DSSP file (Angstrom, degrees, kcal/mol; ACC not computed):
  #  RESIDUE AA STRUCTURE BP1 BP2  ACC     N-H-->O    O-->H-N    N-H-->O    O-->H-N    TCO  KAPPA ALPHA  PHI   PSI    X-CA   Y-CA   Z-CA
    1    1 A M              0   0    0      0, 0.0     2,-0.2     0, 0.0     0, 0.0   0.000 360.0 360.0 360.0 138.4   -5.5   -8.7   37.1
    2    2 A K        -     0   0    0      1,-0.0     2,-0.3     0, 0.0     0, 0.0  -0.493 360.0-136.8 -70.2 142.3   -5.1   -5.7   34.7
    3    3 A E        -     0   0    0     -2,-0.2     3,-0.1     1,-0.1    -1,-0.0  -0.743  21.5-109.2 -99.1 149.5   -8.3   -3.7   33.9
    4    4 A L        -     0   0    0     -2,-0.3     3,-0.1     1,-0.1    -1,-0.1  -0.429  42.5 -96.8 -67.4 151.1   -9.1   -2.6   30.4
    5    5 A P        -     0   0    0      0, 0.0    -1,-0.1     0, 0.0     5,-0.0  -0.306  49.8 -89.0 -69.5 160.2   -8.8    1.1   29.6
    6    6 A D     >  -     0   0    0      1,-0.1     4,-2.4    -3,-0.1     5,-0.2  -0.029  43.1 -99.5 -60.0 166.4  -12.0    3.2   29.9
    7    7 A E  H  > S+     0   0    0      2,-0.2     4,-2.7     1,-0.2     5,-0.2   0.955 121.2  55.7 -49.8 -57.8  -14.2    3.7   26.7
    8    8 A K  H  > S+     0   0    0      1,-0.3     4,-2.1     2,-0.2    -1,-0.2   0.879 109.0  45.8 -48.9 -47.6  -12.7    7.0   25.9
    9    9 A T  H  > S+     0   0    0      1,-0.2     4,-2.7     2,-0.2    -1,-0.3   0.899 112.2  50.6 -66.6 -40.3   -9.2    5.7   25.8
   10   10 A L  H  X S+     0   0    0     -4,-2.4     4,-2.5     1,-0.2    -2,-0.2   0.938 109.3  51.9 -64.1 -39.1  -10.3    2.7   23.7
   11   11 A L  H  X S+     0   0    0     -4,-2.7     4,-2.2     2,-0.2    -1,-0.2   0.875 110.3  49.8 -63.9 -41.2  -12.0    5.0   21.2
   12   12 A E  H  X S+     0   0    0     -4,-2.1     4,-2.4    -5,-0.2    -1,-0.2   0.928 111.0  47.7 -56.4 -49.6   -8.8    7.1   21.0
   13   13 A I  H  X S+     0   0    0     -4,-2.7     4,-2.4     1,-0.2    -2,-0.2   0.896 109.2  54.2 -65.1 -37.9   -6.7    4.1   20.4
   14   14 A L  H  X S+     0   0    0     -4,-2.5     4,-2.7    -5,-0.2    -2,-0.2   0.946 107.7  50.4 -56.9 -48.7   -9.2    3.0   17.7
   15   15 A E  H  X S+     0   0    0     -4,-2.2     4,-2.3     1,-0.2    -2,-0.2   0.894 112.3  47.9 -55.4 -43.8   -8.9    6.4   15.8
   16   16 A M  H  X S+     0   0    0     -4,-2.4     4,-2.3     1,-0.2    -1,-0.2   0.918 112.0  48.1 -75.7 -34.7   -5.2    6.1   15.8
   17   17 A V  H  X S+     0   0    0     -4,-2.4     4,-2.7     1,-0.2    -2,-0.2   0.912 113.2  47.8 -66.1 -39.4   -5.2    2.6   14.6
   18   18 A L  H  X S+     0   0    0     -4,-2.7     4,-1.6     2,-0.2    -2,-0.2   0.837 111.4  49.6 -67.8 -35.3   -7.6    3.5   11.9
   19   19 A A  H  X S+     0   0    0     -4,-2.3     4,-2.0     2,-0.2    -2,-0.2   0.907 113.3  49.4 -63.7 -43.2   -5.5    6.6   10.9
   20   20 A A  H  X S+     0   0    0     -4,-2.3     4,-2.9     1,-0.2    -2,-0.2   0.900 110.1  49.7 -67.6 -42.9   -2.4    4.3   10.8
   21   21 A E  H  X S+     0   0    0     -4,-2.7     4,-2.2     1,-0.2    -1,-0.2   0.880 110.5  49.7 -67.8 -33.8   -4.2    1.8    8.7
   22   22 A Q  H  X S+     0   0    0     -4,-1.6     4,-2.1     2,-0.2    -2,-0.2   0.890 111.9  49.1 -60.5 -43.9   -5.3    4.4    6.3
   23   23 A K  H  X S+     0   0    0     -4,-2.0     4,-2.4     2,-0.2     5,-0.2   0.911 110.1  49.8 -63.1 -48.8   -1.8    5.7    6.0
   24   24 A A  H  X S+     0   0    0     -4,-2.9     4,-2.5     2,-0.2    -2,-0.2   0.897 108.8  53.3 -58.3 -42.6   -0.5    2.3    5.4
   25   25 A R  H  X S+     0   0    0     -4,-2.2     4,-2.6     2,-0.2    -2,-0.2   0.930 111.6  45.8 -49.2 -54.4   -3.1    1.8    2.7
   26   26 A E  H  X S+     0   0    0     -4,-2.1     4,-2.4     2,-0.2    -2,-0.2   0.894 111.6  50.6 -61.9 -43.0   -2.0    5.1    0.9
   27   27 A M  H  X S+     0   0    0     -4,-2.4     4,-3.0     2,-0.2    -1,-0.2   0.918 111.4  50.9 -66.2 -42.3    1.7    4.2    1.2
   28   28 A S  H  X S+     0   0    0     -4,-2.5     4,-2.1    -5,-0.2    -2,-0.2   0.914 111.1  46.1 -59.9 -45.3    0.9    0.7   -0.3
   29   29 A E  H  X S+     0   0    0     -4,-2.6     4,-2.6     2,-0.2    -1,-0.2   0.922 112.4  51.1 -66.3 -38.9   -0.9    2.1   -3.2
   30   30 A F  H  X S+     0   0    0     -4,-2.4     4,-2.0     1,-0.2    -2,-0.2   0.936 111.8  46.7 -64.8 -45.3    1.8    4.6   -3.8
   31   31 A A  H  X S+     0   0    0     -4,-3.0     4,-2.3     1,-0.2    -1,-0.2   0.871 111.8  52.7 -62.7 -35.1    4.5    1.8   -3.8
   32   32 A T  H  X S+     0   0    0     -4,-2.1     4,-2.9     1,-0.2    -2,-0.2   0.936 109.0  49.0 -63.5 -48.6    2.3   -0.2   -6.1
   33   33 A A  H  X S+     0   0    0     -4,-2.6     4,-2.6     2,-0.2    -2,-0.2   0.881 111.5  48.5 -61.7 -42.2    2.1    2.7   -8.5
   34   34 A I  H  X S+     0   0    0     -4,-2.0     4,-2.5     2,-0.2    -1,-0.2   0.965 113.1  48.9 -63.8 -53.2    5.9    3.3   -8.5
   35   35 A A  H  X S+     0   0    0     -4,-2.3     4,-3.0     1,-0.2     5,-0.2   0.917 111.3  48.5 -58.8 -49.5    6.5   -0.4   -9.1
   36   36 A S  H  X S+     0   0    0     -4,-2.9     4,-2.2     1,-0.2    -1,-0.2   0.949 111.4  49.4 -56.0 -48.1    4.1   -0.6  -11.9
   37   37 A K  H  X S+     0   0    0     -4,-2.6     4,-2.4     1,-0.2    -1,-0.2   0.874 113.0  48.0 -60.3 -34.7    5.5    2.4  -13.5
   38   38 A Y  H  X S+     0   0    0     -4,-2.5     4,-3.0     2,-0.2     5,-0.2   0.940 111.1  49.3 -68.9 -46.9    9.1    1.0  -13.2
   39   39 A Q  H  X S+     0   0    0     -4,-3.0     4,-1.7     1,-0.2    -2,-0.2   0.828 111.2  50.3 -63.7 -31.7    8.1   -2.3  -14.5
   40   40 A K  H  X S+     0   0    0     -4,-2.2     4,-2.2    -5,-0.2    -1,-0.2   0.952 113.1  47.1 -68.8 -49.7    6.4   -0.6  -17.6
   41   41 A R  H  X S+     0   0    0     -4,-2.4     4,-2.5     1,-0.2    -2,-0.2   0.880 111.1  48.9 -61.6 -41.9    9.5    1.4  -18.2
   42   42 A M  H  X S+     0   0    0     -4,-3.0     4,-1.9     1,-0.2    -1,-0.2   0.861 110.5  53.1 -64.9 -33.6   11.9   -1.6  -17.9
   43   43 A S  H  X S+     0   0    0     -4,-1.7     4,-2.6    -5,-0.2    -2,-0.2   0.907 110.6  46.9 -63.2 -41.9    9.5   -3.5  -20.4
   44   44 A E  H  X S+     0   0    0     -4,-2.2     4,-2.6     1,-0.2    -2,-0.2   0.929 110.5  52.0 -73.1 -35.3    9.8   -0.6  -22.8
   45   45 A I  H  X S+     0   0    0     -4,-2.5     4,-1.5     2,-0.2    -1,-0.2   0.832 111.4  47.0 -58.0 -37.0   13.6   -0.4  -22.4
   46   46 A R  H  X S+     0   0    0     -4,-1.9     4,-1.9     2,-0.2     5,-0.2   0.899 111.6  52.3 -70.0 -45.7   13.9   -4.3  -23.2
   47   47 A Q  H  X S+     0   0    0     -4,-2.6     4,-1.4     1,-0.2     3,-0.3   0.944 108.3  48.5 -53.7 -50.4   11.7   -3.8  -26.0
   48   48 A A  H  <>S+     0   0    0     -4,-2.6     5,-3.0     1,-0.2    -1,-0.2   0.832 110.5  52.9 -58.0 -38.1   13.8   -1.0  -27.4
   49   49 A R  H ><5S+     0   0    0     -4,-1.5     3,-0.6     3,-0.2    -1,-0.2   0.798 105.9  53.6 -67.8 -32.4   17.0   -3.1  -27.0
   50   50 A K  H 3<5S+     0   0    0     -4,-1.9    -2,-0.2    -3,-0.3    -1,-0.2   0.748 108.5  49.2 -75.9 -22.6   15.5   -5.9  -28.9
   51   51 A Q  T 3<5S-     0   0    0     -4,-1.4    -1,-0.2    -5,-0.2    -2,-0.2   0.411 120.5-111.2 -90.8   2.1   14.7   -3.7  -31.7
   52   52 A G  T < 5S+     0   0    0     -3,-0.6     2,-0.5     1,-0.3    -3,-0.2   0.672  72.2 136.4  81.0  16.4   18.2   -2.4  -31.6
   53   53 A V      < -     0   0    0     -5,-3.0     2,-0.3    -6,-0.2    -1,-0.3  -0.820  33.4-166.1 -97.0 136.8   17.4    1.0  -30.4
   54   54 A T              0   0    0     -2,-0.5    -9,-0.0    -3,-0.1    -5,-0.0  -0.870 360.0 360.0-121.9 157.9   19.5    2.6  -27.7
   55   55 A E              0   0    0     -2,-0.3    -1,-0.1   -10,-0.1    -2,-0.0   0.407 360.0 360.0-109.4 360.0   18.8    5.6  -25.5
């Protein structure tokens, strides 16, 4: 039967996982901001087209 890694190794793994989680959270927030900006811009373009304004 396999043994669990020692406490030091488990703490190192935990630190790596927490860092990866934080990075994933930052990337998600960044992607959300980009999507929001894109949606806003597309809404503005559609509104301008409805009003007959072209860019």
